[in-house]
MARLUMMAR-67231 format. One line per 3 residues: number of its first residue (from 1); their letters; for each residue z, x, y of C-alpha. Coordinates in pm, 1 decimal. Layout:
<sites>
NUM = a = Z,X,Y ~ ...
</sites>
This chain:
<sites>
1 = mir = -8.5,8.4,6.2 ~ 96.4,276.6,248.5 ~ -241.3,450.2,156.9
4 = lml = -437.5,159.6,232.8 ~ -264.2,98.5,569.3 ~ -330.5,467.1,680.0
7 = vfw = -718.2,428.7,585.8 ~ -708.7,106.3,786.0 ~ -568.1,285.1,1090.2
10 = irr = -783.8,591.1,1065.6 ~ -1086.0,364.2,1061.2 ~ -980.1,175.3,1375.3
13 = lpp = -935.8,487.3,1577.1 ~ -1222.0,557.6,1837.6 ~ -1462.6,829.7,1745.4
16 = vas = -1502.0,1154.6,1924.5 ~ -1825.4,1167.3,2128.8 ~ -2041.8,1453.1,2047.8
19 = gat = -2031.6,1750.2,2310.7 ~ -1726.7,1577.3,2481.1 ~ -1456.0,1827.6,2599.1
22 = svn = -1089.3,1709.5,2547.9 ~ -944.9,1938.7,2801.7 ~ -941.8,1829.3,3166.1
25 = pep = -980.8,2103.2,3434.1 ~ -725.3,1903.4,3634.5 ~ -369.0,2022.5,3605.7
28 = kqk = -201.1,1902.6,3268.5 ~ 1.9,1609.3,3275.9 ~ 254.1,1514.7,3009.1
31 = ikp = 146.8,1242.9,2793.7 ~ 379.0,931.8,2786.6 ~ 525.5,840.7,2426.1
34 = vfw = 383.8,472.8,2494.1 ~ 45.3,602.0,2453.3 ~ 101.0,735.9,2079.1
37 = ikh = 240.2,387.3,2018.4 ~ -33.0,187.0,2162.6 ~ -287.4,383.9,1954.6
40 = lip = -89.1,326.2,1634.1 ~ -140.2,-60.3,1650.1 ~ -520.8,-124.0,1553.8
43 = gwr = -712.0,-301.4,1835.8 ~ -497.7,-178.3,2107.8 ~ -663.6,14.3,2390.1
46 = ssn = -492.4,178.5,2672.8 ~ -593.8,75.7,2998.5 ~ -509.5,428.9,3151.3
49 = vce = -788.9,613.2,2982.7 ~ -1006.7,797.5,3240.1 ~ -1343.1,659.6,3304.3
52 = srt = -1462.2,927.7,3500.1 ~ -1373.5,1298.4,3533.6 ~ -1304.3,1242.4,3892.7
55 = qsk = -999.1,1056.4,3848.8 ~ -691.7,1246.5,3867.1 ~ -404.9,1016.3,3917.1
58 = gcl = -294.4,847.4,3628.3 ~ -542.0,1007.0,3408.6 ~ -434.2,1117.0,3049.5
61 = gfr = -730.4,1375.1,3043.4 ~ -981.4,1182.8,2786.8 ~ -1289.4,1041.9,2831.9
64 = agt = -1339.9,650.5,2809.3 ~ -1340.7,547.1,2454.5 ~ -1286.6,921.8,2315.1
67 = wap = -998.4,1070.8,2123.9 ~ -932.3,1437.2,2059.6 ~ -912.2,1573.4,1705.0
70 = svr = -576.7,1718.7,1795.4 ~ -443.4,1360.4,1888.1 ~ -577.8,1219.2,1585.3
73 = vgt = -406.1,1469.6,1333.8 ~ -68.5,1452.0,1547.0 ~ -74.6,1074.9,1501.9
76 = lvt = -117.8,1086.2,1136.9 ~ 148.5,1369.7,1088.8 ~ 401.9,1164.9,1277.2
79 = lma = 324.9,832.1,1090.4 ~ 358.1,1002.0,752.7 ~ 688.8,1177.4,834.7
82 = all = 817.7,839.1,960.4 ~ 720.2,682.5,623.8 ~ 873.2,947.9,416.9
85 = vap = 1182.8,1023.4,617.2 ~ 1274.8,641.6,653.9 ~ 1363.4,563.4,279.8
88 = isa = 1523.2,896.2,250.2 ~ 1763.7,830.4,547.2 ~ 1816.6,465.5,425.6
91 = aaa = 1916.2,592.1,82.8 ~ 2133.6,886.0,211.3 ~ 2291.7,662.5,471.8
94 = pad = 2673.6,579.6,400.7 ~ 2741.1,196.7,318.6 ~ 2963.2,129.2,613.8
97 = gyw = 2923.2,-91.0,921.7 ~ 2761.3,-427.0,898.4 ~ 2573.9,-315.6,571.6
100 = gey = 2880.3,-195.1,396.7 ~ 3077.4,-520.3,488.9 ~ 2783.5,-731.3,366.9
103 = aak = 2753.2,-534.2,22.0 ~ 3133.7,-561.7,0.8 ~ 3140.2,-933.5,30.9
106 = nqa = 2841.5,-987.3,-214.4 ~ 3038.0,-776.3,-466.4 ~ 3345.0,-992.4,-403.9
109 = krl = 3144.3,-1298.0,-454.7 ~ 3003.0,-1181.9,-781.6 ~ 3333.2,-1086.8,-918.6
112 = akk = 3495.5,-1433.9,-820.3 ~ 3207.4,-1608.6,-984.2 ~ 3249.2,-1387.4,-1298.4
115 = kys = 3622.2,-1464.2,-1276.4 ~ 3575.3,-1822.1,-1251.8 ~ 3327.3,-1846.5,-1532.0
118 = nqq = 3582.5,-1633.7,-1739.8 ~ 3855.9,-1884.5,-1656.6 ~ 3667.7,-2171.7,-1738.1
121 = ayg = 3560.3,-2047.9,-2080.3 ~ 3921.6,-1950.9,-2142.9 ~ 4047.4,-2313.8,-2050.7
124 = qkk = 3784.3,-2471.8,-2267.6 ~ 3907.1,-2242.9,-2569.5 ~ 4281.0,-2316.6,-2500.5
127 = akk = 4197.9,-2708.1,-2479.0 ~ 4026.1,-2683.8,-2822.4 ~ 4320.8,-2490.5,-2963.4
130 = syk = 4553.7,-2750.1,-2804.3 ~ 4345.2,-3037.3,-2951.5 ~ 4356.0,-2884.8,-3313.8
133 = ksa = 4730.5,-2828.2,-3273.5 ~ 4789.2,-3188.2,-3173.6 ~ 4543.2,-3331.3,-3442.7
136 = skk = 4732.7,-3111.2,-3697.9 ~ 5057.4,-3260.4,-3585.6 ~ 4927.4,-3594.4,-3607.6
139 = kiy = 4823.6,-3547.1,-3963.7 ~ 5171.7,-3412.0,-4047.2 ~ 5363.9,-3664.7,-3884.3
142 = qka = 5176.6,-3977.2,-3961.1 ~ 5369.0,-4311.8,-3884.9 ~ 5552.7,-4428.3,-4192.4
145 = pdv = 5554.4,-4799.6,-4270.6 ~ 5829.2,-5005.8,-4157.5 ~ 5964.1,-5056.9,-4497.0
148 = msg = 5971.9,-4813.2,-4795.4 ~ 6065.3,-4854.6,-5150.5 ~ 6354.5,-4632.1,-5279.3
151 = gar = 6228.7,-4635.1,-5640.4 ~ 6403.6,-4702.1,-5980.8 ~ 6772.4,-4804.1,-6000.5
154 = psi = 6910.9,-4665.7,-6338.0 ~ 7261.9,-4701.4,-6439.3 ~ 7470.1,-4401.8,-6330.0
157 = apq = 7773.6,-4275.2,-6548.3 ~ 8068.0,-4187.0,-6348.5 ~ 8187.5,-3814.1,-6380.0
160 = kpg = 8552.9,-3680.5,-6350.4 ~ 8609.1,-3388.3,-6134.3 ~ 8840.4,-3112.8,-6190.3
163 = vvn = 9190.6,-3155.0,-6102.5 ~ 9391.9,-2896.8,-5849.0 ~ 9736.2,-2843.4,-5735.2
166 = fsa = 9762.0,-2995.1,-5399.1 ~ 10036.8,-2934.6,-5160.2 ~ 9888.5,-3046.7,-4818.1
169 = gya = 10157.6,-3321.6,-4760.7 ~ 9919.4,-3620.8,-4782.5 ~ 10033.1,-3960.6,-4956.6
172 = kgn = 9908.6,-4046.8,-5279.6 ~ 9578.5,-4253.6,-5304.3 ~ 9453.0,-4085.9,-4958.2
175 = iii = 9127.6,-3893.7,-4941.3 ~ 9117.4,-3564.4,-4747.2 ~ 8790.7,-3414.1,-4634.6
178 = dta = 8805.0,-3019.4,-4569.4 ~ 8512.2,-2955.0,-4367.9 ~ 8530.7,-2574.8,-4352.9
181 = gkr = 8577.8,-2582.4,-4733.5 ~ 8305.2,-2846.7,-4816.8 ~ 8551.6,-3031.4,-5047.4
184 = lyy = 8688.1,-3383.4,-5083.3 ~ 9032.8,-3445.9,-5248.8 ~ 9170.3,-3747.7,-5369.0
187 = vls = 9556.4,-3743.2,-5397.8 ~ 9705.6,-3806.6,-5713.1 ~ 10069.5,-3811.7,-5817.3
190 = kgr = 10311.6,-3482.9,-5864.3 ~ 10112.6,-3276.6,-5607.6 ~ 9770.4,-3297.8,-5778.8
193 = ays = 9435.2,-3412.6,-5659.3 ~ 9081.5,-3460.3,-5774.8 ~ 8850.9,-3196.2,-5590.2
196 = ypi = 8493.4,-3298.9,-5546.9 ~ 8237.2,-3056.0,-5381.6 ~ 8055.8,-3210.2,-5114.0
199 = avg = 7797.8,-3156.2,-4820.7 ~ 7932.7,-3206.2,-4461.6 ~ 7773.7,-3232.5,-4124.2
202 = kpg = 7555.0,-2965.8,-3982.3 ~ 7672.3,-2785.6,-3655.7 ~ 7664.7,-3040.3,-3373.7
205 = faw = 7702.4,-3327.8,-3621.4 ~ 8059.4,-3245.5,-3792.2 ~ 8339.5,-3453.4,-3662.6
208 = tgv = 8708.1,-3506.7,-3738.9 ~ 8940.7,-3806.7,-3737.5 ~ 9118.9,-4071.7,-3959.2
211 = kri = 8919.3,-4385.5,-4115.9 ~ 8950.7,-4644.6,-4361.4 ~ 8716.4,-4743.1,-4624.7
214 = tgk = 8569.0,-5089.3,-4498.9 ~ 8302.2,-5141.6,-4762.9 ~ 8122.1,-5027.5,-5073.1
217 = kdw = 7777.1,-5072.3,-5200.9 ~ 7559.3,-5012.2,-5504.1 ~ 7234.6,-4856.7,-5422.6
220 = pdw = 7248.1,-4920.9,-5054.6 ~ 6956.3,-4959.6,-4824.7 ~ 6909.2,-4688.0,-4572.0
223 = rpp = 6821.1,-4777.2,-4199.9 ~ 6763.1,-4432.0,-4019.3 ~ 6899.8,-4452.5,-3655.2
226 = aem = 6681.5,-4416.5,-3354.6 ~ 6789.6,-4091.9,-3265.9 ~ 6710.4,-3952.2,-3641.9
229 = rkr = 6356.2,-4126.9,-3642.5 ~ 6282.1,-3958.0,-3286.4 ~ 6351.6,-3637.0,-3447.2
232 = kpn = 6146.6,-3717.5,-3778.3 ~ 5877.7,-3964.8,-3685.8 ~ 5766.9,-3988.1,-4053.1
235 = lpm = 6107.1,-4179.2,-4136.5 ~ 6048.5,-4565.6,-4203.1 ~ 6271.6,-4831.6,-4034.5
238 = lmt = 6425.7,-4927.3,-4368.6 ~ 6423.1,-4761.1,-4723.9 ~ 6553.7,-4998.8,-4998.4
241 = ggl = 6800.1,-4837.5,-5259.5 ~ 6683.4,-4645.0,-5535.6 ~ 6668.5,-4274.6,-5670.1
244 = nnp = 6430.6,-4171.1,-5384.8 ~ 6677.7,-4308.4,-5115.4 ~ 6890.7,-4043.5,-4964.0
247 = lga = 7214.1,-4245.2,-4992.7 ~ 7209.9,-4230.8,-5349.7 ~ 7359.5,-4474.6,-5603.2
250 = kal = 7676.0,-4566.9,-5410.2 ~ 7818.2,-4559.9,-5062.4 ~ 8149.9,-4605.8,-4915.4
253 = ylg = 8162.4,-4702.6,-4546.1 ~ 8397.8,-4551.3,-4292.7 ~ 8554.1,-4784.0,-4039.6
256 = stl = 8298.4,-4943.2,-3814.3 ~ 8086.3,-4626.7,-3776.0 ~ 7759.8,-4530.1,-3929.2
259 = yri = 7921.4,-4255.5,-4136.1 ~ 7956.0,-4291.8,-4531.7 ~ 8061.1,-4109.9,-4820.3
262 = hgt = 7781.1,-4158.5,-5046.1 ~ 7544.7,-4016.3,-5312.2 ~ 7241.7,-3820.5,-5264.9
265 = nnl = 6896.1,-3749.8,-5421.5 ~ 6928.6,-3366.1,-5317.5 ~ 7157.8,-3211.5,-5522.7
268 = asi = 7073.3,-2872.3,-5400.7 ~ 7240.9,-2980.9,-5049.7 ~ 7592.4,-3002.0,-5207.8
271 = gta = 7796.0,-2735.5,-5084.3 ~ 7628.1,-2675.6,-4764.5 ~ 7663.0,-2825.4,-4417.9
274 = sss = 7316.0,-3024.6,-4371.0 ~ 7384.9,-3392.3,-4322.7 ~ 7394.7,-3578.1,-3986.2
277 = gcf = 7762.7,-3660.9,-4017.8 ~ 7798.6,-3840.7,-4351.5 ~ 7954.0,-3664.1,-4654.6
280 = rms = 7731.0,-3632.5,-4969.4 ~ 7829.9,-3624.1,-5305.1 ~ 7647.4,-3625.7,-5653.0
283 = nnh = 7580.4,-3989.0,-5786.4 ~ 7807.8,-3936.2,-6075.4 ~ 8075.2,-3815.5,-5868.2
286 = vah = 8063.4,-4099.7,-5606.2 ~ 8041.0,-4352.7,-5879.9 ~ 8379.4,-4195.8,-6013.5
289 = lsk = 8547.6,-4207.0,-5656.2 ~ 8429.9,-4548.0,-5592.9 ~ 8607.9,-4674.8,-5901.0
292 = iag = 8955.2,-4510.9,-5794.3 ~ 8921.9,-4559.0,-5416.0 ~ 8933.5,-4927.9,-5305.8
295 = vgt = 8854.7,-5074.9,-4968.8 ~ 9130.6,-4996.8,-4733.3 ~ 9182.3,-4633.9,-4839.6
298 = tvh = 9275.9,-4393.7,-4587.9 ~ 9029.7,-4104.0,-4523.5 ~ 9142.4,-3791.2,-4322.8
301 = vvr = 8872.3,-3595.5,-4192.2 ~ 9005.7,-3229.9,-4105.0 ~ 8836.9,-2904.8,-3956.0
304 = slg = 9009.6,-2700.1,-4227.0 ~ 9307.8,-2711.9,-4468.3 ~ 9370.9,-2341.9,-4473.8
307 = kgh = 9459.8,-2134.7,-4783.9 ~ 9729.9,-2218.2,-5039.1 ~ 9700.7,-2586.4,-5001.1
310 = aak = 9472.1,-2643.5,-5291.7 ~ 9462.5,-2434.7,-5599.3 ~ 9312.9,-2465.3,-5937.2
313 = kkk = 9570.1,-2626.1,-6201.4 ~ 9697.9,-2362.1,-6458.5 ~ 9666.9,-2450.4,-6815.4
316 = ssk = 10017.4,-2503.0,-6990.5 ~ 10157.4,-2273.6,-7267.8 ~ 10211.5,-2551.5,-7490.1
319 = rya = 9833.7,-2635.5,-7499.1 ~ 9770.3,-2273.1,-7603.1 ~ 10022.4,-2279.1,-7874.5
322 = nns = 9880.5,-2600.2,-8033.1 ~ 9525.3,-2445.7,-8012.3 ~ 9630.3,-2123.7,-8185.5
</sites>
């Protein structure tokens, strides 16, 4: 493109007349820079070119319509130098001032756009993950039916627990629940008591106090309280009595509260603190306790009996003599 422009300008320059002289006998005058600029533009003719050799004032020393060879060469050299130096100086110029600020603004815009696109993509990924989590939770905690069957109701044989020496000072026929020891004692005569292993309330659900047995029921229905159903949405409103029911084969109700001494369908929980305030026993043990503890029996729930109040009963020497 630059080469074509140079050829175009060279062709537009006026030719040098044959036999013409480019030197004026008059005193030399300095040629104005505007003269060179005017002749760089095609079709521009200076009105100050001498029309006759007799004119001296304002004459630049050339005949009308003529150019000296030295003028043509100087013009070309100046033009080529300007074309070569301009891009070099532009490339070497520091990015400061207006153009530096403009470049910095453009870079900041590009970075902001890239950051926004990255954030948008991250937000979409996060939304997909949260949707997957919520969907998985919905699958796990599907709403249970309002009424569920507890299953079969077989006959449960009572099982007598071990007898221990008991010196805690409670009256005969009372029930003492040792929360720390995870034991239920039914006081017999002469400082003895039945000792049942039980499950007690987990941390935050344990309690102490004195209650009376107000009712007994075989294969009781289970109605989870609203607080429990809020924690476990898969629980039903009602589960009928049966082997699958958490209340087991029998339940002894304590006062006007929701707490009970009951059986269980989870024998592995016996001896642990895992209930919501009730006291679990095996179905065979609760069947035995229900036979000897009637309605009105006093139940003492204590934090701990301490050591030495309950000990296993020693075997008598007479029994060993008879067996030998």
